[in-house]
N, C-alpha and C positions, 0 to 999 in steps of 0.2 A: 495552494497555500503560500503566503508570503515567505520570501527567503529567510527573513528573520525569525520565522516561526518553525524552526527545525524541530522535529519531533523525536529524535532518538539520541540516546546517550549510551555508550557501551561501558560496562564495568571494566575497571582496569584489570588486565590479565598479564600473562607472561610475555605476550608478544605485542610490541608496539606497532601500530598501524599508521601508515601515511594517510593524510586527509587532504582531499582536493576537490574543487568544484569543476563541473563541466556544464557550459551553457551554450545551447544551440537553439536559436529561435525561442519558442515557448518552453523548451525543455531546460530545466534547471536542476542538475543533480549534485548532491553532496555524496562523495564516495570515500570509503575507507578500505584500504587494501594493504597487504604486506609488502607491496612494492609500489614505486611511483609509476602508475599506469595511466596517466592522464591522456597521452596521445592515443593509446589503444582504446580508451573509453570514448574519446571524441570520435574516432573512426566508427565505433559501434553505434553511437548515437546517430551519426549521419546516415549510416546504412539503414538502420531501423526506421528512422523518420522517412527516408526515401521510399521504403516499402509502403508505409502508411499513407504518405502524401500521394503516391502514384495510384493507390487504390481509391482514395477519395476523389481523385480527378475523374475516374470512370464510374464511381458510385457515390455521387454527392449526398445521397441520403444517409450514408454511413456516419457522417459527422453531425447530423442534425437530429437523428432519430432518438427519441427518449424511451422507445420500447424495443424489445428484441427483434433482430433481423434474422433472416434465413441463413443457414450455414452456406458457405461457399467453398467447395473443395479445391477450387482453382486459385484461391486467394493466397497471399504470402502467409507463412506460418503464424506470424505475430497477429495478423488480421484474423486468421481462423481462431486463434486463442481468444481474441477480444470478442468475436461473435459468439463463441461458445460460452464465455464468461457472462456476457450480457444475457444470453438465453437462459442460463441457470438461475441468474439473480432476478430476471424479469425487468431489466433496464436496457438502455441503448448501449451499443458496443463501445462508444467513447467513454463510458463510465469506467472502463477498464484500461484506458490508454496509459495512465501514469504508472500503474502497477506493471503492465505489460512491458513498458520500456525499461523500468527498473530491473525486471527479471532478465530481459534479453541482454542488457548490458552486463549485469552481474554474472550470468552464466558464461558470457563471452570472456570476461576477465578471469574466471576460474581456470581457464586454460593456462593462465600465467601464474596465478597464485590461488590456493584454496580458500584463503581468508579474504572475503569480499563483502562489503555492505554498501548498498546503493539506495539512497533516499531520494525520492522524487515527489515533492509536494505533499509529504505526509504518508507516502507509501514506501515501504522498506523491503528490499530483498536482502536476505541474510544467508551467508554461507560462512560458517565460523568453526574453528577448532576449539573454541572456548565458549563458555556460557556468556550470553549477551542479554542486556536489558534494554528494552525499547520503552523510552519515556512517553507517557500519554500527554500530548498537548491538548488542553481543553479550554482555551480562551479565558473568559472571565469566571469560569467555574472555580470554586474554592479548592477543587481537586486538581487544578491545572498543575502538571508536572510534579504532583505529589506521589503519583503511582506510576509503576512501569510493569511491563510484561516480561517475565524472565523466559528466555529461550535457551534450553540446553543445547549443547553442540550437536548431540546425536539426533536432534530434531531438524537440523538444517541439511540442505537448503530449504528455506521457508519464506513465506511472505507475511508481513504484518502491515495492514493498511488501515488508514484512518480517514473518515469523512466527518464533516462538521456542517451543521446548519447555521452556525453563528460566527464562524471565522473562515477566512480564505475566500478564494474566487470560484471554487467549484459549485455547481448547481446542486442544491439539496432542497427537498420539499418538506423537510422536518426541521426541528429545533434542537436536536441533540448537540451538545457541546463537543462530544466525541463519540463516534461509532467505530469501534475497532474490530477487525476481523482477521483471523489467522487461517492460512491455508497453504498447502504445498504449492499451489498455483498463485503467484502474486497478482496476476490478472483477475482471477476469480475473487481473491480477497478484496481487491479494489472495487470491483463491480458490486460485490455483496455488501461492502461497507456503505456504499452509496444507497443501496436498497434498504439496508438496515436503518440508516439514519433517516431516510424518508418516512419511516413508520413511527417516529418518535417526536411528538409535539408536547406531551405532558407526562408527568411521572408514571401515570397508570399505563402508559404505552410500553414501558420498558420490558416488563415480563412477557407481554404478548409478542413484541418484536423478537425477543430472544427465543421464544418458542417457535416462531416462524422460521428463523434462520437454521434451526436444527434440521429442517427438511431439505436443505440444499446439499446435495452430494458433493463432497470435497471440502466442506468447511470443517475445520478442526475446533474452533472456539471463537468466542466473541465477547466484547465488553461494551457497555454503554454508560455514558455520563451525561446527565441533564441537571444543570445547576449543582446541588450537593447530593444528588441521587446517583447511585451506582448499581449496575447489574452486570452479571457475567455468567457465561455458560461454557462448558467444554474444556478443552485443553488450554486453559488460560491461567497461568500462575502469576497472580498479582503480587507485587512487592512494593514496599515503601521506598521512594527514592531518597537518597541522602541529600537533605536540603543544603548542605554545605558545598555541594558540587557546583 
């Protein structure tokens, strides 16, 4: 997703968080944390990208496959997470890359501060001591940034990931303006959001797609936006965003 199309806003709380960006090659993160942790975040990004890039060198099909690949017990952990997420969602492992990187960096930064949010092209890892709201970016839909998903502190760490068939650079086979998935695994939320969005080209697809995603182990909830149509299932508390923000 384009850097200008940032997808989350946090409700104002008792603790003020620092906000900074980390960009390494194709990775473009927006991070909020209780401390200025940019150097630590950059180190984590270089490390995790190194794991993924090295695996791709010896397994070129990893980056091009649009279907699940076999598990590899010898792969780096982040690669194993991506393979598992793709397998559960029925998509290629690279459909999980943004969420996987967001979670890897976020969990690494939690060693320095428990309040961390990492956004990577529409995929957000959240660890927070306060309730957080993730705004839903839905392009030209009249519902764009009118709604958010409220995430209570006791539900974190958690991943909230968004895929779109009408905005951004990511491959989608559907036409959903926003397919949002919530999971404890940000890699799985990312892969499942791609798969969910792939299933929606017209309003009648929304209910069928939401029924389908209920069968994926590890998914907590999901929401879909197509034009002015909205559907949601599971542990998704939708709230109206304050338009004055």
